[in-house]
N, C-alpha and C positions, 0 to 999 in steps of 0.2 A: 528647816527642811529644803533640800535644794530642786530648783526648776526641774533637773534631771529626774530626780526620782520622783516629783510630782505627777511628770510623763510619764512613767514606766508606771505608774498607779493608774494613771485615765486610762493605760494602753489595756492592762490587765481588766479594767471594770470592765472594758468595750469589748474584747474578745470574748468573755465568757459570758456579756449579756447579748454580741452579738450572733455567736452560736445558738443560745437560749432561740432567739426569735428568728434565725434561721433555721432550725428545727421545725418551728409553726409552718414557715413558709415552705415547704418541700413537702410536709403533709399533707399542705393546703392545696398545693400542685398536683399532687398524686392523687388527693381524692375530689379532683373538677369543682374546686371551690376558687373564685376569682381573688387575688391578692392584688387590693388597689394603690398599696404604697409599702415599701420595704425602705424603712428609714434606718441611720445609723445617727444615732443623736437626737437630742429633743429640739423643740423651738423652731424659728424664722430655720426657713431652708437656705440650703447657701447654693448647693449645687445639686441638680438633679436631672434623671434620663429615665425616660418612659423605652419600656423593653419592647418587644416583639409581641407581648401578649399582652401587652397593655398596664405591667407593673410600673408605676414610677418609683426605680430608686435612686432614692435623696439621700443627700449628707447636712445633714442640720447642725446647729448654731453650735450648742451645747453637748458635748461629747460625757453625756451621764446616762446614755441607755441606749433605746432604740425601738423599732416598733414592728409589728405585723400587723395592717389593715386591711383586713378582707371584708368584701363585700357581705352586709347581712350580718353582720357581728353585732354591732350596738343597736341597731333597730331591724327588726323584722322586715323582709324583704322577699318576693317572690320572682325574683328578676331570676335569669340563669345563673350559674355560680354561686347564689348565696351561700352563705355559710348558715343561715338558718332555716333552708330548706335542704340542706344535706341531713343524711341520715343520723343516728343516735351514736353507729359506732365511728361513722366517718368522720363527726365531730370530737367525739371525744382522742380520735385518733388526732386528732391535729393540735387536740388542748396537751395532749399527753407526747408531743412528741417536743416539746419545749425542754422540759426537765428533762426529757431520754436523751438530747443533745449534749447538755450537759454532763451525763452521766458520758454518754461518748469520749467526749472530747478527754478530761479525767484519768478514764482507763486507757486511751489513747498515749497521753501523755508519762503512763504509770507502766505502761508498755516500755516505753522511749528511755525510762531511768533504768528499768528493770534489764531492760537490754545489756545497755552501755555499763551499769556501774554493779549489775549482779541482784543479789539479794542475802538478807541472814537468814539459815537452814535451821529447822526444826531437830536438826540431827545433832545429838552429844557429843562433841570434841572430846570432854576431857571430863574427868571427877574429882571433885578437892578432898582429900581427905579428913577426916574428923566434922566434917561435915553433912546435915540430914542424907542428902542424896546418897553418899556414898552408902552412908548406915541401910539405907533403905531397898540398896541393891540395886539399882541405878548403875548403869555402865555404860561406857564409851562407846559409840556405834548405836544407841537407844535412839529411839525417834519417837518425840511427843506430839502424841494422839489428840488428846485433851486435859483440859484443868477445871476441877470442879462442875464436872460434867458437862463443859461447853469444848466442843472440838474444837480443835489449834489446825490451822490450814496456815499459819506464818506465826514467826516467831514475835511479831510487833504485838497481837492479840494476848500470848503467854506471857508477854514483858508488860503489859496495859493488866493484866490481871492480878499479877504481881506485886507492881506499883501500887496497889490498892490494899495489897496485905499490911496486917499491924499484928503479926504475928501467930495465925489464925491457921489450925490445920491446914494443907494442901492436899485434895484428893486428884492424881497424876495419871494419865493411863499413856503409857511410852510401847513400842515396838521395839520388839530387839531387831538385830540385824540378819538373826534367823527365820525372821515374823511371829513370833508368839509375841503376844501381847500380854502386859501387866498391869493391876492398878497397882499404885501404893499411895497409904498416908504418909504424908510428912507435914512436920512442923516447923518450918523457917528458923533459922538462926539469925541471930542479931549480926551483923557486921558493923563494929563501933567503925572502923574506918571509912567504910562507904556509907555509913548515918543509914542504911537500911535493911529489912530483914534478906535475906537471901537462901538460897536451895543446897548451892554451892556446887555448881557445875559451870561449862562454858559451851556456847555453840562455836560452829564456823557458819563461815559466807560461801554462798554459790557465785563465783566470780564470772564464769562461762554456762549460763543457764542457756537450753535449749529453745527454742520455740514453744514449745508445750508449757513448760517452766516459766517460760515470762507469759505468755498468758495467762495462765492458772493462776499465779503471783498475783499479777496486776489485779484480775479479777477478785478474789478474794481479799487484795487491799484493799477493791472500791467497798467490797460489801463492808469491810471494816470500819470505816471512814463514812459510810451511810448511817453504820451502826454509831457510833460516836456522834453523829450530830442529832440522829433522833433522843439519844441518849441525853445531849446537853440541852437539847429543847423541852424534854418532859422533866428533869431538874429546874430550869428556869419557873417553868410554868407551876412548880408544884414547891417553889421555895427554897431547895435545896443551892440555889447557884443564884447569888445576889446579881441583881439589875445592873450595878456599878462593874460587874465585872465582863456586861454584854459592850462588845465593840462594835460598831456602825461603819458608814461609810468612812469617816473624816481617822478612825483607828484603824480602819484596815489600810488608808493611804499611809498613815505612820509607821504601821507594822512593813508596807511592801517601800516601804521606800529605805527602812533602816537594813531589811535584807536585800537589797541593790546593793545599799554602800560596802556593808560585811561583804559580799560576794566580789565585789568590784575589787577590792581591794587587794583581793589574791588573784583573780582573774575575769576575763567578759566570759568563762565559760562557767565559773563559779557563779555569777552573778546570774546567768542564764537558769541555772540549776536552780539557786533560792528564789528565784521570780517563778518559775516554772512548777514550783512545790506549793508556789501560794495559790498559784492560778487550781492547778489538780484543789486544793483544799478549796477554795472561793465556788469553784463550780458544782463541787459535790454541796456542798451548803447552799447553792442556788437549788440545785435539781432537786433534793428533800426538801426546804423549806415550801418551796412555789408548789409540790404537793400536798402539803399541809390543809385541810380544809378550811381555811381562812380568807373570808370574802374579799375580793379584790387580787384571789394567788388564783392559778389554776387549780390547784387542789379543791377548789369551793365550787369551780365553774363543773367540774367531774361530778362531785356530789349530785348537781343538780339534774346532769344529766343521766347518772343512774338514776335519781327519782323519778326522772320523765322515761326513762325506759320500763322502769317499773309501773308506772299510773297510768302508761300508755297516752299521756297527751302531754303536750308543754307547760311549765310553769307562768303564770300571770307573768309577762315582760317586767307590769309596776312592779310589783313585788323581788322579783330578783334583782332588780335594776335600781330599789330602793335598799338592798343588802348589800349589794356591790358597794354603792354610794355610802353607807352607814360604814362599810368595813374597809375603804380607801381612807375616811376621815381619821379611823380609829387605827389606821397604820402608818398613817402620816404624823397624828401625834406621839404614835412607839417613837418611829423615826426622830421626831424633832427632839425626844426626852434622851432618847439614844446618842443624840450629835450634842445635847448639852454635856453627857456624862463623858463622853470621847473629848471635849475642850477640854472637862475640867482634869480629865485622868491627864491630856497633853501639858497644862500649867501646872 
């Protein structure tokens, strides 16, 4: 792996993590909580400057993350501007702002790509003779509305559902060009040349979307990506996905490097597009996983805050810190296992 590929991978990680921590930082400021330090990187401080509001903005040695340290965050404090003294709702807003900013970053990049390249539409452009779609009465101009009871706002979701099909009947809802809605049941046909089951129609692309279409398509793409991350996590913990198929930082660095190298062979723009797509994917992953109620992640802190709101009093700090500590150790152990798996896959 080249030095440039490693640098690009580090930049990608830094962007999504700094944006995450920046979300906590901005929310803390808006909620009146004093931020002691906003750091880019970890380890010993290299550069630092104290802002007018007293926050140390620092660049640290190891470019592997960052943090936003608030007054009274780790230990209860009754000083003005303390995190621990803020209302439950304000603390929840601060904690949730990190993952939220990852979704905002992903949405913004999706809008850039959708505006620049357009998107695959759900409108059917042509129907093939001797295929199930034609036999079911599907016509050019129809728009796909749902498949198997799942509403379809973008073709990517329809394609994903069909990719899992092994010849089973498909219940499809379409709307004609005249606004009439109809539901048909179609049994896919195996296309020997393509090696997959097909319904027998083609869709077109909208290469010049208006601002409304850019926003809506980007939003539904974001929702679909979130859905895929959740599905993947559930499949992992239920054993449907093997641990060896999971990639950690080392494996992701390899994928980013490969993506960059493949793109740069064509053009700088292609390389940026490839890397930008991975930023979207990783940013959504970080946002979703941080919301899971796993100790040491933002999701667990939100759970504790909800419990505090219901009980009307704070949880014992010793108990909470012990849970965080155990969760952190388990998380580190998992990261070591994933790193070993990444190295094994690379070799």
